[in-house]
N, C-alpha and C positions, 0 to 999 in steps of 0.2 A: 881268519885266513890261515891255512896250513899249506906249506910247500913240501911236496914229497919228491924224493929222488930214488933212483935205482941203486943197486949194490955198487955200480961203477960211478956213483955220484953224478949221474945225469938227471937234470930236472925233468920230471915226468908228469906230475899232476899238481894242479892248484885247486884246493878245496876252499870254498867260501860259504859263509852262512847265508841262507836264503829261505824264503817262504816255502819253496817247493824244490824237489830234486830235479835238476835239468842241466843240460850242457849249454854253456853260454859262449864258449870260444874254443877254437882249435889253433894252435901255433905250429908253423912249419918253418924249418930252416932252409934258407936259400944259400947259394954259393957265397963264400966269404968276400969275393971281390965285387959283388953287386952293391951299388949304392942305393939305399932306400929312397932317397929323393928322386933318383931316376925312375925307380919303379913306381913312385907316386905319380910322376908325369905320365907314365904309360897307362896307369889306371884312369887318370883324368881324360886321356884321349879316348877312352871307352865310356866316358860319362859315369865313372865309378868314383864316388867320394871316398877319400881316405885321409888319414892323418898319421904323422909320425909322433910316437909317444916315447918318453924316456923312463927307464927303470921300472918297467911293468912287472918284472920278476927278478929275483936275485941272479946275478951273472949275465943278464941280458940288458945291455945299455940302451938299445933303441929297437922299437918295433914299428912296423907299418901296419895300420889297423884299418879294415874295411869289412863290409858285410857281403855274404853270398846272397843269391836270390831268395833264399828262405829266411833271411834275417840272422843267420848264424855269424858271429864275429870271427873273422879270419885275421891272424896275426902272422906277419913275416919278420924273421930276424936273420941277420947274417953273421953276428958275433955272439959268442956265449962263453962262459967259463963254467967249470965244474962247480956244483953246489957243495958247500961244506956241511958234512953230517953233524947233527947235534944229538943224535941218539944212536945206540948200537943197532945193528941189523937184526930184524926180527922176522918171524914167519917164513914164507917161501923164498923170499929174495928173487922175485921175478926178474928176467933179463931186461925187459923193456916193454913199453907200450907198443904193441905190434900193429894194431889197426883200430880204427874207429868206424862203427857202422851207424848209419842214420836212416830214419824214416823220412820220406819226402813225397809230396803228391806227384812229382814228376821226376823219376830217376834219370831219364835221358837228359832232361834240362840240367840237372845237377852235374851229371857226368860231363856234359859239354862245357859247363862253366869251369869246372876243375881241370878239364883237359885244355881248353883254349887259353885260359888265363894263367894257370899254375903249372901246366906241363905234365899233368897226370896222364896215364895211358890206360885204356880199357884192357883188362886181362880176361874177363869172363862176363857172361850174361846168363841169367836164368829167365827165359821167356822175356816178357816185358816188365817183370816185377823186381829184378835184382840186377845191379851193375857193380862190378868189382874193378877197382882202379889201383894202379901201382905207380910209385914214383921212384923205384929202385929195383933191385934184383928180385925181391920177394913178390909173390903172386899178387897180394893186395895190401895197401896201406889204408884204404878207405873202401867202404861199400855202401850202396844206397838201396833201400828196400821201399817198395811202394807202400804208402800209408796215407791216411786221411789228413794228417797234420805233420809238420816238420818237428821232429824231436829225436832224441837219441834212441837207437836200437840196442847197441851194446858196446862196451869197451873190451878189447882183447889184449891180454898180456902173455908174452912169450915165456915158456919154460924151456929148460935145457934139453930134456930127453924123457924117455919113458919112465925112468926111475923118479925123476922130478915130478912127473904127472902122478905116479903112485903116491908120493909124499903129499902132493896137493890134495888128492882125494881123501887121504887119511886125516889131514889137518882140517879140511872142511867138515868131515864127519865129527871129529872130536869137538869142534866149536859149534856144532848144531846148525851148520849151513847145509841145506838140502841140495844135492846134485840134481838139477832139473833134467839134464840130458847129457849122455856120454858116460865114459869115453867113447867117442865116435870119430871115424875118419870122414872128413868132408869130401865132397866132389870138387868144387872150386877151391884150389889151393892145396887139396889133399892133406891138410893138417889134421892131426889128432886133437880133439878138443873136449872139454867139459864146460858146463854152464851152471852158474848159481846166481842168486840175487845178493847184492850187498845190503847193508842195513837200511838204505834208502830205497830199496826195491829196484835199483838199477841192475840190468842184466850184465853179468861179467863172464867173459870167456877166458879160459886158460888153455893154452895150446902149445904143441911143439911140432917140429918137422913140417914147416910150411913149404 
């Protein structure tokens, strides 16, 4: 198990050994004044089973854990501390994990769950096949694409600006990672993005100017 943080020492990714490359959980921060036990009661009133767990990751003392309709584990936390770096900064030093994109058999059902339960708001749609959701000022923090099975579509990491994007393309090339698409400016979100596969063949987006 490897814990990864950003240049600002915010916990971003947890990588665990497994038989296949897949996304198992997404963690979301809620307001610091919210009590997880109260949230658990709210979930119970909707017939959603959940449990409070301790020390699931460094700097996060408690999380409320439950599953979405597709079986993805959702973790909510209200308190966290900066993670302590144990290595020097390397590579691009992305700013943050910007959004998570998922395949689902029913994008509207997924959007309703995240909207009604977690307070996400719809930002955009592409016909009946894509739904984009936000939980803050940026265009989207999650998006759902229609697919035969529930699985990850891509992870997106934010870069600072165009020069950071140029640096990213150069670094990908020098390390023999093929750029699959981009740089391109998207319609929904209007962000400039490039895509590549990581060593586990997970699709990764690097973007700026959301």
